[in-house]
N, C-alpha and C positions, 0 to 999 in steps of 0.2 A: 750598132748601136752602141754606146763608149759604158765601159766598167765600174762608175760609183757606186749601185743599188747592187746586196753579196745576191738580193733574191734571184736576178734577173742572170746569175752564174751559177749551176752544174758542172757536177764529175763529167770529165769527158769532154768537152763544149773546146769548142779550134778559135785558141783567142789571140791576141796578145800584146806582151805585154811590153816593162821598160826597167830596165831589171841600175840597179842600186848606180852599177861605174857607167849607165848608159844618161842617166837622168839628162846632163850634163848637153848633150848633143839628140835625144830626143831617138836615137840609134833601136829602133823593135824588134823582137824577136817573140815568131811563135812558134805555135804548140800545141798538146792540149793538156785542160785541168788535172791533175791528179785529188793538188789537195787544196783546197781556201782553207786561209791564212784566216783573215781580215775578219776579227767574232762580229764587230760591228754592221745589224745595218746597212751602210750608207758613208766610204768615207770621198772625199774635197778630187783627193788623187788619185782613185780606182781602186778595188779591192783589189787584195794582196794575195797572189797564190805562186804553189810551186807546181808547175811540170810535170808532165812523164818525167823531158831530160833530167833533172833533180832543180832546175833554176827556179830562182822564187824574186818576184815583178810586179809590181805592180798591171792591174787593166787596163786597154783603154782603146781598146775597139772586138767585139763580139762579133766569130761570122759563128751563126745558127743555122743559114745555107746549106753549109757541107756539110749536115750529120746523116 
């Protein structure tokens, strides 16, 4: 599942995000959502979240089955 709709992402979800510094390479970072930062219901590049590790990026994949 991609991360362009805010309603699909909940606190505690396991996701893969792209950090600002990794946008050119496309390297993904995984972790659990601590905060959802995007206020709009949808964003074409992915909803911006903060992981429990403190890293901030846009969601590229959501893994609901791991919970």
